[in-house]
C-alpha positions in Angstrom: 4.8 -32.9 57.9 5.1 -29.2 58.9 5.0 -26.0 56.8 2.8 -23.0 56.5 0.4 -22.4 53.6 -1.4 -19.2 52.9 -4.6 -19.2 50.7 -5.3 -15.9 49.1 -8.6 -15.1 47.4 -9.2 -12.0 45.4 -12.2 -9.9 44.3 -15.7 -11.3 44.4 -14.7 -14.6 45.8 -16.4 -13.7 49.0 -19.6 -14.1 47.0 -19.1 -17.8 46.1 -22.2 -19.8 46.6 -24.5 -16.9 45.5 -22.6 -15.6 42.5 -23.0 -17.1 39.0 -23.8 -20.6 40.3 -23.7 -22.0 36.8 -19.9 -21.2 36.7 -18.9 -21.4 40.3 -21.4 -23.7 41.9 -23.2 -23.3 45.3 -20.3 -23.8 47.6 -19.3 -20.8 49.7 -15.8 -19.6 50.4 -16.4 -20.4 54.0 -17.3 -24.0 53.0 -14.1 -24.3 50.9 -12.0 -22.9 53.8 -13.5 -25.3 56.2 -12.7 -28.3 54.0 -9.1 -27.0 53.5 -8.7 -26.8 57.3 -9.6 -30.5 57.5 -7.1 -31.4 54.8 -4.4 -29.3 56.4 -4.9 -31.1 59.7 -4.6 -34.5 57.8 -1.5 -33.3 56.0 -0.1 -31.8 59.2 0.4 -28.3 57.8 -0.7 -24.9 59.1 -3.1 -23.0 56.9 -4.3 -19.4 56.9 -6.8 -17.6 54.7 -7.1 -14.1 53.3 -9.7 -12.6 51.0 -9.9 -9.1 49.8 -11.6 -7.2 47.0 -8.7 -4.6 47.0 -5.5 -5.1 45.0 -3.3 -3.2 47.4 -4.5 -5.3 50.4 -3.6 -8.4 48.5 -0.2 -7.0 47.6 0.4 -6.1 51.3 -0.6 -9.6 52.4 1.7 -11.3 49.9 4.6 -9.1 51.2 3.8 -10.0 54.8 3.8 -13.7 53.9 7.6 -13.8 53.4 8.0 -13.9 57.1 5.8 -16.9 57.9 4.7 -18.7 54.7 6.2 -21.6 52.9 3.8 -21.8 50.0 1.0 -19.6 48.6 -2.2 -20.8 47.0 -3.8 -17.9 45.1 -7.1 -17.4 43.3 -6.6 -13.7 42.4 -10.0 -13.6 40.6 -10.1 -10.8 38.0 -6.6 -9.6 39.2 -5.2 -12.7 37.6 -5.6 -11.2 34.2 -4.2 -7.7 34.6 -2.5 -7.1 38.0 1.1 -6.5 37.4 1.3 -5.5 41.1 0.1 -8.9 42.3 2.5 -10.6 39.8 5.4 -8.4 41.0 4.6 -9.1 44.7 4.5 -12.8 44.2 7.8 -12.7 42.3 9.4 -10.5 44.9 8.7 -12.7 47.9 10.1 -15.8 46.2 7.6 -18.2 47.9 6.3 -21.1 45.8 2.9 -20.2 44.3 0.1 -22.5 43.2 -2.6 -20.8 41.1 -6.1 -22.0 41.5 -9.4 -21.2 39.7 -12.8 -22.9 40.0 -13.5 -22.5 36.4 -11.2 -23.3 33.5 -10.0 -19.8 32.6 -8.5 -21.1 29.4 -12.0 -22.2 28.2 -13.7 -18.9 28.9 -13.7 -15.4 27.4 -10.5 -14.3 25.7 -9.7 -11.7 28.3 -9.7 -14.4 31.0 -7.3 -16.7 29.1 -4.3 -14.5 30.0 -2.8 -15.1 33.5 -0.1 -13.0 34.9 0.4 -15.5 37.7 0.8 -18.7 35.7 4.3 -17.8 34.4 5.7 -17.5 38.0 3.6 -20.3 39.6 4.9 -23.8 40.4 1.7 -25.0 38.8 -2.0 -24.4 38.6 -5.4 -26.1 39.1 -8.3 -25.0 36.9 -11.8 -26.0 36.2 -12.8 -28.4 38.9 -15.0 -26.1 41.0 -14.4 -26.2 44.7 -12.4 -29.4 44.3 -9.7 -27.2 42.6 -8.8 -25.8 46.0 -8.4 -29.3 47.6 -6.2 -30.3 44.7 -4.2 -27.1 45.0 -3.7 -27.7 48.7 -2.4 -31.3 48.1 -0.1 -29.9 45.4 1.2 -27.3 47.9 1.9 -30.1 50.4 3.7 -32.0 47.7 5.7 -28.9 46.8 6.7 -28.5 50.5 7.7 -32.2 50.5 9.9 -31.6 47.5 11.5 -28.6 49.0 12.1 -30.1 52.5 12.0 -33.8 51.9 9.0 -34.2 54.1 6.3 -36.9 53.6 2.9 -36.1 52.2 0.1 -38.3 53.5 -1.8 -40.1 50.8 -5.6 -39.6 50.6 
């Protein structure tokens, strides 16, 4: 199929598997990335991963992506709800964005129900735990197919 997908994870997602297991489960970020690599091979796309607890580093990585990335999957963590800088960076690079969250942010605290990423995203996947990432990757592959006319392999 072809194409390059970048998965960005924001603050505290490096603690998946040990953090608030009742909300996020026991799967680590490394486990999620390993599964996504397998799906990427099946879908014949390249995939890279980036995680940072620092807003500026995430903004820098988004800006760098414009040179080599066809689609961004992002779980900006808490930055989802207040980072105009992440919003502006995603908007500026004009790369299709898929928003992903393991929990359903719209069923949580009021302050988590506002996403500054959703309005500029192609779509979002929320509330399916680690499966949300797999679904987001398949959606990204479908987005690339729509853009380029390439075929997405069925599961």
